[in-house]
N, C-alpha and C positions, 0 to 999 in steps of 0.2 A: 473862627476857631477859638476855643477857649485856651488862654495862655497857660502853659504848664506851670504848676506851682513848684517852685524850688526855694531853698532857704534864702537865696539872693532876693527873691520877691519881697521878703520881709524887711529889706534894707533900703534906705535912700542911697542908691548906688552913686548918685552924683556927688555925694558928700565924702566918698572914699577917695584916697586913703584917709584913715583917721589921723588925728593930731597927737595920738599917744606916742610916748617914747619907743624907740626900737627895743624889742624884747619885753615890752609890757604884756601882762597876761590879760588885760581887758579885751583885746581883740579876739583872743581865743574864746573867752566866755560869751562875747557878742555872737560869734558864730555858733557856739553850742546852743544858745537860746533859740536862734533862728532855725537850726536843724531840728531841734525838738519840736518846735511849732510846725515845721514842715511835715515831720513824721506823724503828727497828730491831725494834720490838715486843719489847723486852727484858722478860722475865718478872720481876715484882717479887719474887716469892718466892725466886727463885734469885739475887738480886743483893744485894751488901753494899757500903755506902758507908762509907769511912773518912776521917777528917780529923784534923788536928793542932790547934794552938792559934793564936789570933789572930782577927781579924775574919772572914777567909775560912774559918777552921776551924769557925765556927758553922754553915756550910752543911749539914753532915751532919744536923743536927737538923731541917732542913726537909724532908728526903726521906722519903717514906712507904715506907721500906725498912728492912731490918735495917741498923743503923749503929753505928759505934764512934767516939767522940770521944776520941782518944788524948792522951797527954802530949806536951809540946812537942818537936817534931822526930821523933816516933816513929811517924808515920802509915805510912811505908813498911814497916818491919819487921813491924808489926801486920798490914798488908794482905798481906804475903808469907806470914805465918804462917797466915792464914785460907785463902789460896789453896792452900798446901801441905797443910793439914789436910783440905780438901774441894775438890778440883780442879774439880768441875763448877760451882762458883759463879762468877758474874761479879763480880769484885772491882774496885772503883773507889776512887780517892783524889782528894779535892778539898781543896786547902789553899793556903797562900800562899808567896811566895818566901822570906820570913824563916824560916818553919817548915821548908820543904823544902830550902833551900840553906844556911841558917845552921847552927843546931844539928843539923838533919837531913841535912846535906850528905854525911856519910860513908855514910849509909844509901842515898842516891841512887847513889853510886858502885857499891855492891855489888848493889843491886837491878837496875841496868842490866847489870852484869857477869854476873849470874846469868840475865838475860833472863826474869825471872819474869813470868808471863802476867797482868799487871794493867795497868789504864789510869789514868794520873795526869793530872789537870787542875790546872795551877798558875795561880792568880790572882796575876799578877805586877804588883804596883802600885808596886814600887821604894821601899817605905817600911815601917817598922813602925807601922802605923796605929793599932792598938788601944792601944799604950802611949805614944802622944803624938807620933810622927813622927820616930823616930830613923832614921839611915842604915841601909839594909839591903844584903844581898849584891848586889842588882841596881840600886842607886842609881847614876844616871849621874854621870860626872865633872863637876865644877863645880856640881852640884845642891845647893841649900841645904836642910838639914834641921835638926832640933833639935840633933843632935850634930855637924853640919858647917855652922855658921852662916856660914862664909866660903867654903863650897863644897866638895864632896867631892873628894878628891885620889886616891882609889883606883879602879882600873878595876872595872867590874861583872863578876861571874862569867860565864864563857862556858858557859852551860848546854848549848847546842847541842853543843859539843865534848865535854862530859862524857858526854852520852847517846849521841851517834853514834859515839863511840870504840869502843863495843861493838856497833855496827851495829844499834842499836835504832831504833824509830820515833820521830821527833821532828817536832813541828809548832809553828809560831809564828803567832799572830794577834793581833788587838786587839778591844776591845769595840766599836770603831767598825765594823769589817769583819765585821758580824754573819753574813752568809751564808758568808763564808770561815771564820770561827770554827766555824760549824756543821759545815762539811765536815771540818775538822780533827778535831773530836770524833767525828763519825760514822765516819771512817776509823780513828781510833785504837781505837774500841770493837770494830771488826772484826779488828783486828790480833792475830795469835797471837804472844804474847811481850810484852816490856815496851814500852809505848807512853807517850809523854810529850807533853802539849800545854801549851805556855806561852802564856797569853793576857795581853797587856799591858792593864792595867786602871787606872782612875783613882781616886785618893783625893783629893778636893778639900779635905776638912776638915783633914787633917794633913800634906798634901804640896802640893797644887796652889796653895793661897793663898800659901804661903811662897815659891813660885816665880813668883808674879805672875799666876796665872790667876784670873779673876774668878768663874768657875763651872765646873761639870762639862762643860757644852757646849763651852767653849773647850778643855778638855783632850781631849775627843773629836775636835774639829777638828784638834788638833795631831797626833793619830794619823793622821788622813786625810792631812795634809800630809807627815808624816815617813815613813810606811811605804808601800812599794809591793809588790804581789804578784809573786812569782817562782815560777812553776809548773814551771820546767825547769832544776833545779839540784840538786846534791848538797851544796851549802853555801849557807847564807843569810848575806848581808852584814848589817851592823848595822841598816840601815834597810829590811830586806826581811822579808816574811812569806811563809810557804809550808810545804810538807810534804816531809820527807826520809824516804822509806820504807826 
């Protein structure tokens, strides 16, 4: 008998539970990615998962797929190389905002410019969580971090503008808006060309508590209060989530 395909089949279940902190959003996004692949009946043998460095970069090791854990900031060029070498493969990247926008930012510019047929899921928690809580490229203005104890003064990077400048697929969601995030990943996986999904995620350990949140639940509720869904636009405002095709 053929084994029924469920989202759990995409995971190395013997490696669970994960080593992420209680309340971390990485596990939510790991499940979202697996459920989207299940919904599309993506063949495991023809799929490669690539990640960079950081808390979210560890995600690749939990997928029961061919996977590559790259050097810091190099997830995108490695993924592009895999796709160019064997075009029939489904190539996905799952990594964090520090990895993809910081040291890897130049690669993002050119991967989108080339419109390489890969899907990127960015776990955007606005902090360098693994190394203690330093300010990242997506840290909000006035936010207190280990390196900005008086509040960040630099504007966060406009990821939407970078990706859509080359008419690529861009979507933004949050870990609170589970069904919406699922839709974003589901559509991104079907898109032919470069697709980028940015999911706002919580890091209570090295970010939230410094900013006055008592627990991960409060951070999730802040996403509920802050973000609204906009399904009819070609540009998302700062407090909006949606899909730009």
